[in-house]
DRENPADREN-212881 format. One record per residue (C-alpha): x negated, y, z negated. Coordinates in Angstrom, 1 decimal. Example, Ala and Ser with C-alpha at 12.3 -4.5 7.8 and 13.67 -1.06 7.14 Angstrom:
<sites>
<site><px>-12.3</px><py>-4.5</py><pz>-7.8</pz></site>
<site><px>-13.7</px><py>-1.1</py><pz>-7.1</pz></site>
</sites>
This chain:
<sites>
<site><px>18.4</px><py>0.0</py><pz>25.7</pz></site>
<site><px>17.1</px><py>-2.5</py><pz>23.1</pz></site>
<site><px>16.6</px><py>-1.2</py><pz>19.6</pz></site>
<site><px>13.4</px><py>-1.7</py><pz>17.6</pz></site>
<site><px>12.4</px><py>-1.7</py><pz>13.9</pz></site>
<site><px>8.9</px><py>-0.4</py><pz>13.2</pz></site>
<site><px>7.5</px><py>-0.7</py><pz>9.7</pz></site>
<site><px>4.4</px><py>1.2</py><pz>8.5</pz></site>
<site><px>3.2</px><py>0.0</py><pz>5.1</pz></site>
<site><px>0.1</px><py>-0.1</py><pz>2.8</pz></site>
<site><px>-1.0</px><py>1.4</py><pz>-0.5</pz></site>
<site><px>-1.0</px><py>5.0</py><pz>-1.5</pz></site>
<site><px>-3.4</px><py>7.3</py><pz>0.5</pz></site>
<site><px>-3.6</px><py>4.8</py><pz>3.4</pz></site>
<site><px>-2.0</px><py>7.3</py><pz>5.9</pz></site>
<site><px>1.6</px><py>5.9</py><pz>6.1</pz></site>
<site><px>3.3</px><py>9.3</py><pz>6.3</pz></site>
<site><px>0.6</px><py>10.5</py><pz>8.7</pz></site>
<site><px>1.3</px><py>7.6</py><pz>11.0</pz></site>
<site><px>5.1</px><py>8.1</py><pz>10.7</pz></site>
<site><px>4.8</px><py>11.8</py><pz>11.6</pz></site>
<site><px>2.4</px><py>10.9</py><pz>14.5</pz></site>
<site><px>5.0</px><py>8.6</py><pz>15.9</pz></site>
<site><px>7.8</px><py>11.2</py><pz>15.4</pz></site>
<site><px>5.7</px><py>13.9</py><pz>17.2</pz></site>
<site><px>5.0</px><py>11.5</py><pz>20.1</pz></site>
<site><px>8.7</px><py>10.8</py><pz>20.4</pz></site>
<site><px>9.5</px><py>14.5</py><pz>20.4</pz></site>
<site><px>6.8</px><py>15.1</py><pz>23.1</pz></site>
<site><px>8.6</px><py>12.4</py><pz>25.1</pz></site>
<site><px>11.8</px><py>14.5</py><pz>24.8</pz></site>
<site><px>13.5</px><py>12.0</py><pz>22.5</pz></site>
<site><px>15.9</px><py>13.3</py><pz>19.8</pz></site>
<site><px>14.6</px><py>12.4</py><pz>16.4</pz></site>
<site><px>16.1</px><py>12.6</py><pz>12.9</pz></site>
<site><px>13.7</px><py>12.3</py><pz>9.9</pz></site>
<site><px>14.9</px><py>11.3</py><pz>6.5</pz></site>
<site><px>13.5</px><py>10.8</py><pz>3.0</pz></site>
<site><px>14.9</px><py>9.7</py><pz>-0.4</pz></site>
<site><px>16.5</px><py>12.5</py><pz>-2.4</pz></site>
<site><px>14.3</px><py>11.7</py><pz>-5.4</pz></site>
<site><px>11.1</px><py>12.5</py><pz>-3.5</pz></site>
<site><px>10.6</px><py>16.2</py><pz>-4.3</pz></site>
<site><px>6.7</px><py>16.1</py><pz>-4.6</pz></site>
<site><px>5.8</px><py>18.7</py><pz>-2.0</pz></site>
<site><px>9.1</px><py>19.9</py><pz>-0.6</pz></site>
<site><px>12.8</px><py>19.1</py><pz>-0.7</pz></site>
<site><px>13.4</px><py>19.9</py><pz>2.9</pz></site>
<site><px>10.3</px><py>18.4</py><pz>4.6</pz></site>
<site><px>8.3</px><py>15.2</py><pz>4.7</pz></site>
<site><px>4.8</px><py>16.3</py><pz>3.7</pz></site>
<site><px>1.6</px><py>14.3</py><pz>3.8</pz></site>
<site><px>-0.9</px><py>14.4</py><pz>1.0</pz></site>
<site><px>-3.0</px><py>16.6</py><pz>3.4</pz></site>
<site><px>-0.2</px><py>19.2</py><pz>4.0</pz></site>
<site><px>1.2</px><py>18.2</py><pz>7.4</pz></site>
<site><px>5.0</px><py>18.7</py><pz>7.3</pz></site>
<site><px>8.1</px><py>18.1</py><pz>9.4</pz></site>
<site><px>11.7</px><py>19.1</py><pz>8.5</pz></site>
<site><px>13.9</px><py>16.3</py><pz>7.2</pz></site>
<site><px>17.1</px><py>15.4</py><pz>5.5</pz></site>
<site><px>17.4</px><py>13.8</py><pz>2.1</pz></site>
<site><px>19.4</px><py>10.6</py><pz>1.4</pz></site>
<site><px>20.6</px><py>9.0</py><pz>-1.8</pz></site>
<site><px>18.8</px><py>6.0</py><pz>-3.1</pz></site>
<site><px>21.8</px><py>3.8</py><pz>-2.5</pz></site>
<site><px>22.4</px><py>4.3</py><pz>1.2</pz></site>
<site><px>24.6</px><py>1.9</py><pz>3.1</pz></site>
<site><px>25.6</px><py>2.0</py><pz>6.8</pz></site>
<site><px>29.0</px><py>3.3</py><pz>5.7</pz></site>
<site><px>27.6</px><py>6.1</py><pz>3.6</pz></site>
<site><px>25.0</px><py>7.0</py><pz>6.2</pz></site>
<site><px>27.5</px><py>7.2</py><pz>9.0</pz></site>
<site><px>29.6</px><py>9.6</py><pz>6.8</pz></site>
<site><px>26.5</px><py>11.9</py><pz>6.4</pz></site>
<site><px>25.7</px><py>12.4</py><pz>10.1</pz></site>
<site><px>28.1</px><py>13.3</py><pz>12.9</pz></site>
<site><px>29.2</px><py>10.9</py><pz>15.6</pz></site>
<site><px>27.4</px><py>13.2</py><pz>18.1</pz></site>
<site><px>24.2</px><py>13.0</py><pz>16.1</pz></site>
<site><px>24.4</px><py>9.2</py><pz>16.0</pz></site>
<site><px>25.0</px><py>9.0</py><pz>19.8</pz></site>
<site><px>22.4</px><py>11.7</py><pz>20.7</pz></site>
<site><px>19.6</px><py>10.5</py><pz>18.4</pz></site>
<site><px>17.0</px><py>8.2</py><pz>19.9</pz></site>
<site><px>14.7</px><py>7.8</py><pz>16.9</pz></site>
<site><px>15.7</px><py>7.5</py><pz>13.2</pz></site>
<site><px>12.6</px><py>7.8</py><pz>11.0</pz></site>
<site><px>12.5</px><py>7.2</py><pz>7.2</pz></site>
<site><px>9.7</px><py>8.0</py><pz>4.8</pz></site>
<site><px>9.1</px><py>6.5</py><pz>1.3</pz></site>
<site><px>11.4</px><py>3.6</py><pz>2.2</pz></site>
<site><px>10.4</px><py>1.7</py><pz>-1.0</pz></site>
<site><px>12.6</px><py>4.2</py><pz>-3.0</pz></site>
<site><px>15.8</px><py>3.2</py><pz>-1.1</pz></site>
<site><px>18.2</px><py>0.6</py><pz>-2.5</pz></site>
<site><px>19.0</px><py>-3.0</py><pz>-1.4</pz></site>
<site><px>21.4</px><py>-1.9</py><pz>1.4</pz></site>
<site><px>18.8</px><py>0.1</py><pz>3.2</pz></site>
<site><px>17.6</px><py>-2.9</py><pz>5.4</pz></site>
<site><px>21.2</px><py>-3.4</py><pz>6.6</pz></site>
<site><px>21.4</px><py>0.3</py><pz>7.5</pz></site>
<site><px>18.2</px><py>-0.1</py><pz>9.6</pz></site>
<site><px>19.5</px><py>-3.2</py><pz>11.3</pz></site>
<site><px>22.8</px><py>-1.5</py><pz>12.1</pz></site>
<site><px>20.9</px><py>1.4</py><pz>13.8</pz></site>
<site><px>18.7</px><py>-1.1</py><pz>15.8</pz></site>
<site><px>21.8</px><py>-3.0</py><pz>16.9</pz></site>
<site><px>23.0</px><py>0.3</py><pz>18.4</pz></site>
<site><px>19.9</px><py>0.5</py><pz>20.5</pz></site>
<site><px>18.0</px><py>3.0</py><pz>18.3</pz></site>
<site><px>14.3</px><py>3.0</py><pz>17.5</pz></site>
<site><px>13.9</px><py>3.0</py><pz>13.7</pz></site>
<site><px>10.6</px><py>3.9</py><pz>12.1</pz></site>
<site><px>10.2</px><py>3.2</py><pz>8.4</pz></site>
<site><px>7.2</px><py>4.0</py><pz>6.2</pz></site>
<site><px>6.8</px><py>2.8</py><pz>2.6</pz></site>
<site><px>4.6</px><py>1.2</py><pz>0.0</pz></site>
<site><px>4.5</px><py>-2.6</py><pz>0.2</pz></site>
<site><px>3.5</px><py>-3.1</py><pz>-3.5</pz></site>
<site><px>4.4</px><py>-1.2</py><pz>-6.7</pz></site>
<site><px>1.8</px><py>-0.1</py><pz>-9.3</pz></site>
<site><px>2.0</px><py>-3.7</py><pz>-10.8</pz></site>
<site><px>0.9</px><py>-5.2</py><pz>-7.4</pz></site>
<site><px>4.4</px><py>-6.6</py><pz>-6.9</pz></site>
<site><px>6.6</px><py>-6.3</py><pz>-3.7</pz></site>
<site><px>8.4</px><py>-2.9</py><pz>-3.9</pz></site>
<site><px>12.1</px><py>-2.3</py><pz>-3.4</pz></site>
<site><px>13.5</px><py>-3.2</py><pz>0.1</pz></site>
<site><px>10.1</px><py>-3.4</py><pz>1.7</pz></site>
<site><px>9.8</px><py>-7.2</py><pz>1.7</pz></site>
<site><px>13.0</px><py>-7.5</py><pz>3.6</pz></site>
<site><px>12.1</px><py>-4.7</py><pz>6.0</pz></site>
<site><px>8.8</px><py>-6.4</py><pz>6.7</pz></site>
<site><px>10.5</px><py>-9.6</py><pz>7.5</pz></site>
<site><px>13.0</px><py>-8.0</py><pz>9.9</pz></site>
<site><px>10.5</px><py>-5.7</py><pz>11.6</pz></site>
<site><px>9.7</px><py>-6.0</py><pz>15.3</pz></site>
<site><px>6.4</px><py>-4.3</py><pz>14.6</pz></site>
<site><px>4.4</px><py>-4.0</py><pz>11.4</pz></site>
<site><px>1.4</px><py>-1.8</py><pz>10.8</pz></site>
<site><px>-0.4</px><py>-2.3</py><pz>7.5</pz></site>
<site><px>-2.8</px><py>0.5</py><pz>6.7</pz></site>
<site><px>-5.5</px><py>0.5</py><pz>4.2</pz></site>
<site><px>-7.1</px><py>3.3</py><pz>2.2</pz></site>
<site><px>-10.6</px><py>3.5</py><pz>0.7</pz></site>
<site><px>-11.1</px><py>2.1</py><pz>-2.8</pz></site>
<site><px>-12.2</px><py>5.0</py><pz>-5.0</pz></site>
<site><px>-14.2</px><py>2.6</py><pz>-7.2</pz></site>
<site><px>-16.3</px><py>0.6</py><pz>-4.7</pz></site>
<site><px>-15.6</px><py>2.1</py><pz>-1.3</pz></site>
<site><px>-14.2</px><py>-1.1</py><pz>0.3</pz></site>
<site><px>-10.8</px><py>-1.2</py><pz>2.0</pz></site>
<site><px>-8.0</px><py>-0.6</py><pz>-0.5</pz></site>
<site><px>-4.7</px><py>-2.4</py><pz>-0.5</pz></site>
<site><px>-3.4</px><py>-1.5</py><pz>-4.0</pz></site>
<site><px>-2.0</px><py>1.6</py><pz>-5.7</pz></site>
<site><px>-3.5</px><py>2.0</py><pz>-9.2</pz></site>
<site><px>-1.3</px><py>4.1</py><pz>-11.5</pz></site>
<site><px>-3.3</px><py>6.2</py><pz>-14.0</pz></site>
<site><px>-2.3</px><py>7.5</py><pz>-17.5</pz></site>
<site><px>-4.9</px><py>9.9</py><pz>-18.9</pz></site>
<site><px>-7.3</px><py>8.8</py><pz>-16.2</pz></site>
<site><px>-7.1</px><py>5.1</py><pz>-17.1</pz></site>
<site><px>-5.1</px><py>2.2</py><pz>-15.4</pz></site>
<site><px>-1.5</px><py>2.2</py><pz>-16.7</pz></site>
<site><px>-0.6</px><py>-0.8</py><pz>-18.8</pz></site>
<site><px>3.2</px><py>-0.3</py><pz>-18.6</pz></site>
<site><px>5.9</px><py>2.1</py><pz>-17.4</pz></site>
<site><px>8.8</px><py>2.4</py><pz>-15.0</pz></site>
<site><px>8.5</px><py>1.1</py><pz>-11.5</pz></site>
<site><px>9.2</px><py>4.6</py><pz>-10.0</pz></site>
<site><px>6.9</px><py>7.5</py><pz>-11.1</pz></site>
<site><px>6.6</px><py>10.2</py><pz>-8.4</pz></site>
<site><px>3.1</px><py>11.4</py><pz>-8.2</pz></site>
<site><px>0.0</px><py>12.0</py><pz>-6.1</pz></site>
<site><px>-3.7</px><py>12.2</py><pz>-6.8</pz></site>
<site><px>-3.1</px><py>13.0</py><pz>-10.5</pz></site>
<site><px>-1.2</px><py>9.8</py><pz>-11.1</pz></site>
<site><px>-2.6</px><py>7.2</py><pz>-8.6</pz></site>
<site><px>-5.7</px><py>5.9</py><pz>-7.0</pz></site>
<site><px>-6.3</px><py>3.6</py><pz>-4.0</pz></site>
<site><px>-8.1</px><py>0.4</py><pz>-5.1</pz></site>
<site><px>-9.2</px><py>-2.9</py><pz>-3.5</pz></site>
<site><px>-8.0</px><py>-6.2</py><pz>-4.8</pz></site>
<site><px>-11.1</px><py>-6.7</py><pz>-6.9</pz></site>
<site><px>-11.1</px><py>-3.2</py><pz>-8.5</pz></site>
<site><px>-7.3</px><py>-3.1</py><pz>-9.1</pz></site>
<site><px>-6.4</px><py>-3.5</py><pz>-12.8</pz></site>
<site><px>-3.0</px><py>-5.1</py><pz>-13.1</pz></site>
<site><px>-0.8</px><py>-4.1</py><pz>-16.1</pz></site>
<site><px>-0.8</px><py>-6.7</py><pz>-18.8</pz></site>
</sites>
């Protein structure tokens, strides 16, 4: 059986995790064995589940940011590797530079790999391993949210500090509605 890499991307609030979980649920209905993972640093809603902004949740395992094929294969059993049909990963932008190689190794073993993550950071720049994953993908789904300023399709994640667009800060800041807004290209205010 041929493996496949599916990448779901877009800005915050575009429905990436919803789409990931929809695909996971369909695989389970088809009686496929699925393992779902997320980065250890994502503790927003739950440490043991992938949770959408709207409360839908599925059990998952957490992985360290720097996850290589060697480290991953030490965290799951040989039986799990053989028996699992679908490996799904949420918040992929938080993983390190070896993550795309891990995904490729799973695909080479005939596995279906589904990855969801932000394509751009709060500065409007490519985020983490996502550019490489998008280039390697067999299928890419780019979702859009709704711009909270003008109502047009949104493709950017605007970080807020005290309700105003952030001018600086670290690339990674875990947050939800209190820290980010979806914005279109025209309404997005890039940091200076």
